[in-house]
C-alpha positions in Angstrom: 40.9 30.8 -38.7 37.3 31.6 -37.6 34.9 28.8 -37.1 32.6 30.2 -39.8 35.5 30.5 -42.3 36.6 26.9 -41.6 33.1 25.6 -41.9 32.4 27.6 -45.0 35.4 26.2 -46.7 34.1 22.7 -45.9 30.9 23.7 -47.6 32.7 25.0 -50.7 31.5 22.3 -53.1 27.9 22.6 -51.9 28.0 26.4 -52.4 29.4 25.9 -56.0 26.7 23.3 -56.7 24.0 25.7 -55.6 25.5 28.5 -57.8 25.5 26.2 -60.8 22.0 25.0 -60.3 20.7 28.6 -60.1 22.9 29.6 -63.1 21.5 26.9 -65.4 17.9 28.2 -65.1 18.0 32.0 -64.9 14.8 34.0 -64.5 14.3 37.7 -64.8 12.2 40.4 -63.1 9.8 39.9 -60.2 8.6 36.4 -61.2 11.2 33.8 -60.4 9.2 30.6 -59.8 11.9 28.0 -60.4 14.6 30.0 -58.5 12.3 30.6 -55.6 11.3 27.0 -55.4 14.9 25.9 -55.4 15.9 28.3 -52.6 12.9 27.3 -50.5 13.7 23.6 -50.9 17.3 24.1 -49.8 16.3 26.2 -46.8 13.8 23.6 -45.7 16.6 21.0 -45.9 18.5 23.1 -43.4 15.6 23.2 -41.0 14.1 26.6 -41.9 10.5 27.4 -42.6 10.9 29.9 -45.5 8.3 32.6 -46.0 7.4 34.0 -49.4 7.4 37.8 -49.6 6.0 39.7 -52.5 5.9 37.9 -55.8 9.1 35.8 -55.6 10.9 37.0 -52.5 11.9 34.5 -49.8 12.8 35.3 -46.2 13.8 33.3 -43.1 15.0 34.3 -39.7 17.5 32.5 -37.5 18.4 33.1 -33.9 16.1 35.0 -31.6 16.7 32.6 -28.7 18.5 35.4 -26.9 17.0 38.9 -26.9 18.7 41.4 -29.1 18.6 43.3 -32.3 17.9 42.2 -35.9 20.5 42.2 -38.7 19.4 41.7 -42.3 21.5 40.0 -45.0 20.3 40.5 -48.6 21.1 38.5 -51.7 19.4 39.0 -55.1 18.3 36.1 -57.4 17.3 37.6 -60.8 19.1 37.4 -64.1 19.4 39.5 -67.2 17.8 39.1 -70.7 21.2 38.2 -72.2 22.1 35.2 -74.4 25.0 33.5 -72.6 28.3 33.0 -74.5 30.5 31.6 -71.7 30.7 28.0 -73.0 30.5 26.8 -69.4 29.2 23.2 -68.9 26.4 24.6 -66.8 25.6 27.6 -69.1 22.1 28.8 -69.5 20.3 28.1 -72.8 17.0 29.9 -72.3 18.0 33.4 -73.6 18.7 34.8 -70.1 21.9 34.8 -68.1 23.3 35.4 -64.6 25.7 37.9 -66.1 25.7 40.1 -62.9 26.5 37.3 -60.5 23.2 37.0 -58.7 23.5 33.2 -58.9 26.7 33.7 -56.8 24.8 35.9 -54.4 22.1 33.3 -54.0 24.7 30.6 -53.3 26.6 32.7 -50.8 23.3 33.4 -49.0 22.4 29.7 -48.8 25.9 29.0 -47.4 25.4 31.7 -44.8 22.0 30.4 -43.9 23.5 27.0 -43.2 26.3 28.4 -41.1 23.9 30.5 -39.0 21.5 27.7 -38.6 24.2 25.4 -37.3 25.2 28.1 -34.7 21.8 29.4 -34.0 22.1 29.1 -30.2 25.1 31.4 -30.2 23.4 34.4 -31.9 22.7 37.4 -29.6 19.6 38.4 -31.4 18.1 37.6 -34.8 19.4 37.4 -38.4 16.9 37.9 -41.2 17.9 36.6 -44.6 16.3 38.1 -47.8 16.5 36.3 -51.1 15.3 39.1 -53.4 13.9 39.2 -57.0 14.0 42.0 -59.6 17.2 43.9 -58.6 18.0 44.4 -62.3 14.7 46.1 -63.0 14.9 48.2 -59.8 11.6 46.8 -58.6 12.6 44.1 -56.1 13.9 45.9 -53.0 11.1 48.5 -53.1 8.6 45.6 -53.3 10.2 43.9 -50.4 10.1 47.0 -48.2 6.5 47.6 -49.2 5.7 44.0 -48.3 7.2 44.4 -44.8 10.7 42.9 -45.0 12.0 45.4 -42.5 9.2 44.6 -39.9 8.2 41.6 -37.8 10.9 41.5 -36.5 12.0 45.1 -37.1 15.4 45.3 -38.8 18.1 47.4 -37.1 20.9 47.2 -39.7 21.6 45.5 -43.1 24.4 44.3 -45.3 24.8 43.1 -48.9 27.7 41.6 -50.9 28.0 41.9 -54.7 30.5 39.8 -56.6 32.7 41.6 -59.2 35.0 40.4 -62.0 37.1 41.8 -64.8 39.0 44.3 -62.6 42.7 44.2 -61.8 42.1 43.3 -58.2 43.0 39.9 -56.8 40.2 37.5 -56.0 39.1 37.3 -52.4 39.4 41.0 -51.7 36.4 42.7 -50.2 36.0 46.3 -51.4 33.5 48.5 -49.4 31.9 51.5 -50.8 32.4 54.6 -48.6 29.8 56.2 -46.5 27.2 58.6 -47.8 25.9 58.3 -51.4 27.7 55.4 -53.1 25.6 53.9 -55.9 23.8 56.4 -58.0 20.1 56.9 -58.3 18.5 55.7 -61.6 15.5 56.8 -63.5 14.6 55.0 -66.7 12.9 57.3 -69.2 10.9 56.8 -72.4 10.2 59.6 -74.8 7.4 59.0 -77.3 7.1 61.3 -80.3 3.9 61.8 -82.2 4.5 63.1 -85.7 2.9 62.8 -89.1 3.8 60.0 -91.4 4.3 60.2 -95.1 6.3 59.1 -98.2 10.0 59.4 -98.0 10.0 61.2 -101.4 8.0 64.1 -99.9 9.4 64.8 -96.4 7.9 68.4 -96.6 4.4 66.9 -96.3 5.3 64.9 -93.1 6.5 65.6 -89.6 9.3 63.1 -88.9 9.4 61.8 -85.3 12.8 60.3 -86.1 14.3 63.7 -86.8 12.8 65.0 -83.5 14.4 62.1 -81.6 17.8 62.8 -83.2 17.6 66.4 -82.0 16.5 65.3 -78.6 19.4 62.9 -78.4 21.8 65.8 -79.1 20.0 67.9 -76.6 20.5 65.3 -73.9 24.3 65.6 -74.4 23.9 69.4 -74.2 22.1 69.2 -70.9 24.9 67.2 -69.3 27.6 69.4 -70.9 26.1 72.8 -70.3 23.5 72.6 -67.5 25.5 70.6 -65.0 28.3 72.0 -62.8 31.6 70.5 -63.9 32.0 68.7 -60.6 28.5 67.2 -60.7 28.5 63.4 -60.8 25.7 62.5 -63.3 25.1 60.8 -66.6 22.2 60.7 -69.1 22.4 57.8 -71.6 20.1 56.7 -74.4 20.3 53.0 -75.1 17.3 52.4 -77.3 15.7 54.1 -80.3 12.8 52.8 -82.4 10.9 54.2 -85.3 9.8 53.2 -88.8 9.6 49.9 -90.7 11.4 50.7 -94.0 13.7 53.3 -95.5 11.2 55.1 -97.7 8.4 55.7 -95.3 8.3 58.4 -92.6 6.5 56.9 -89.6 3.8 58.6 -87.5 5.5 57.7 -84.2 8.9 56.9 -82.7 10.4 56.5 -79.3 13.7 56.4 -77.4 14.6 55.0 -73.9 17.4 55.8 -71.6 18.6 56.4 -68.1 19.5 59.3 -65.7 21.9 58.6 -62.9 23.3 60.8 -60.2 24.3 60.9 -56.5 22.5 64.1 -55.8 18.8 64.3 -55.4 18.6 68.0 -56.4 20.6 67.2 -59.6 18.3 64.2 -60.2 15.2 66.4 -60.2 16.8 69.1 -62.2 17.9 66.7 -65.0 14.4 65.2 -65.1 12.8 68.7 -65.4 15.3 69.7 -68.1 14.7 66.6 -70.1 11.0 67.1 -70.1 11.2 70.7 -71.1 13.8 70.1 -73.8 11.9 67.2 -75.3 8.6 69.1 -75.4 10.1 72.2 -76.9 12.1 70.3 -79.5 9.0 68.4 -80.6 6.7 71.4 -80.8 9.3 73.4 -82.8 9.0 70.6 -85.5 5.3 70.3 -85.5 5.2 67.2 -83.3 4.4 66.3 -79.7 6.5 64.6 -77.0 5.6 62.6 -74.0 8.2 61.8 -71.4 7.5 59.0 -68.9 9.6 57.4 -66.2 9.3 53.7 -65.6 11.7 52.0 -63.2 13.7 54.0 -60.6 15.7 53.8 -57.5 17.3 56.5 -55.2 21.0 56.7 -54.5 22.2 54.1 -52.1 23.7 55.6 -48.9 26.1 53.5 -46.8 26.5 54.1 -43.0 29.9 55.1 -41.9 30.0 53.3 -38.5 28.6 50.0 -40.0 30.9 50.1 -43.0 33.9 50.4 -40.7 32.6 47.6 -38.5 32.2 45.3 -41.6 35.7 46.1 -42.8 37.0 45.1 -39.4 35.1 41.9 -39.5 36.6 40.9 -42.9 40.1 41.9 -41.8 39.9 39.9 -38.6 39.0 36.7 -40.3 40.8 37.0 -43.7 43.7 39.3 -42.9 44.5 43.0 -43.1 44.9 43.1 -46.9 41.6 41.4 -47.5 39.3 44.4 -47.1 39.5 48.1 -47.9 37.2 51.1 -48.2 37.2 52.5 -51.7 37.5 56.0 -50.3 41.1 55.0 -49.4 41.9 53.5 -52.9 43.3 55.8 -55.7 42.5 58.9 -53.7 38.9 57.9 -53.4 38.2 57.9 -57.1 36.2 54.6 -56.8 34.3 55.5 -53.6 31.1 56.0 -55.7 29.7 54.6 -58.9 27.2 55.6 -61.5 25.9 52.1 -61.3 22.6 51.6 -59.4 21.7 49.2 -56.7 18.1 48.9 -55.6 19.3 47.9 -52.1 19.1 51.7 -51.9 15.5 51.4 -50.7 16.8 49.5 -47.7 19.6 51.9 -47.1 17.0 54.7 -46.8 15.4 52.9 -43.8 18.2 51.3 -41.8 22.0 51.7 -41.4 23.5 49.6 -44.2 26.8 48.5 -45.7 27.7 47.4 -49.2 30.7 45.2 -50.1 32.1 44.0 -53.4 33.8 40.6 -53.4 36.3 40.4 -56.1 35.8 37.1 -58.0 38.2 37.1 -60.9 40.7 39.5 -62.4 42.0 39.6 -66.0 45.3 38.3 -64.7 43.4 35.2 -63.4 41.7 34.7 -66.7 38.4 36.6 -65.9 38.5 39.3 -68.6 34.8 40.2 -68.9 32.9 42.7 -66.7 29.4 42.4 -65.3 26.5 42.3 -67.8 28.8 40.9 -70.5 27.6 37.7 -72.3 30.9 36.0 -71.4 31.1 37.2 -67.8 32.1 34.5 -65.3 33.2 34.4 -61.7 35.7 32.5 -59.7 33.3 30.3 -57.9 36.0 28.6 -55.8 36.0 31.6 -53.5 32.3 32.1 -52.9 32.6 30.4 -49.6 34.4 33.6 -48.4 31.2 35.5 -49.0 29.2 33.0 -46.9 31.7 33.2 -44.1 31.7 37.0 -44.1 27.9 37.2 -44.2 27.6 34.9 -41.1 30.5 36.4 -39.2 29.3 40.0 -39.9 25.8 39.3 -38.6 27.0 37.4 -35.5 29.5 40.0 -34.5 27.2 43.0 -35.1 24.5 41.4 -32.9 27.1 40.8 -30.2 28.4 44.3 -30.4 25.0 46.0 -30.2 23.2 44.0 -27.6 22.8 47.1 -25.3 22.7 49.9 -27.8 
């Protein structure tokens, strides 16, 4: 057993306590005052001098006593606007929920911070830890990069771990996305239609924006079915439509919101162009106008092959050969990519990076609900594994790249 793994297991209850404290008071977006304050307090107790970055980001460095490279560990801290239905004793009651496991990420990072601080003299370089806001809104990592997280000291490589549940994979397994594009890009769109309102009894005297949105929604499905090559990996999804206040009045305006996701930058731009053209033509043909705007976005996350293989080796060395696998090697690579999006992509654009999934509860173990579900929960008893892997991965990478 590695020293980090042994020590992390000793910290198991502390890691669980931190997870529950963050879980009770979830916050969303870029502004996480309570979460940030909690993280900074815990880091100060360990002997760190945490630095605020951006609105609610927190960063610390450890090591640096020996010359060497810089390895970044990233954990996100924000929650989702979901009413929790888990029934847990530490459940949130403020209308938000850590349904994506970012409370677990924060706790694992705090555990790693403690492990690394206790062994600071052994580090052949510097580890930088980033506690990031606003992953769910795809704003956080971009803000962190813009505010200099990859500089002073300059970061050479990076890693993140995301917990997962609800899949038929035993808890404690680390699944790594393959190299190249892994998480899809995302572009959130909004389409506003300006029509002409009127009485529901005389639709001929009005120009219904709701009818236009219905046609556009059908057109979106046609773009995916008829404009994309069959092998293209992309989706366009509408999740929100609003218009009108009652059944017998045709409104002046209506709007819809959705998302575009793909692994290919050329396909991404093609879909955005097609959406704008189709929406405008559909609206004009019905005497209305359309405005397509894009709000939050992130590029596809690209994992580095050499770093991914190194990280798989780290996990297998401390947890055993069956504890880690590349998703390229599972089910003929069917799960090597995802149409989910991870704003860590903004970091993968700048430095070699690796992404791992820590399986934290299967249906066979009683964890039936997936991420973003109001009943989602995670097997917190194994979170110490994430802390150990974070610390071991950073330490070994620095040792292996002192002269490169």
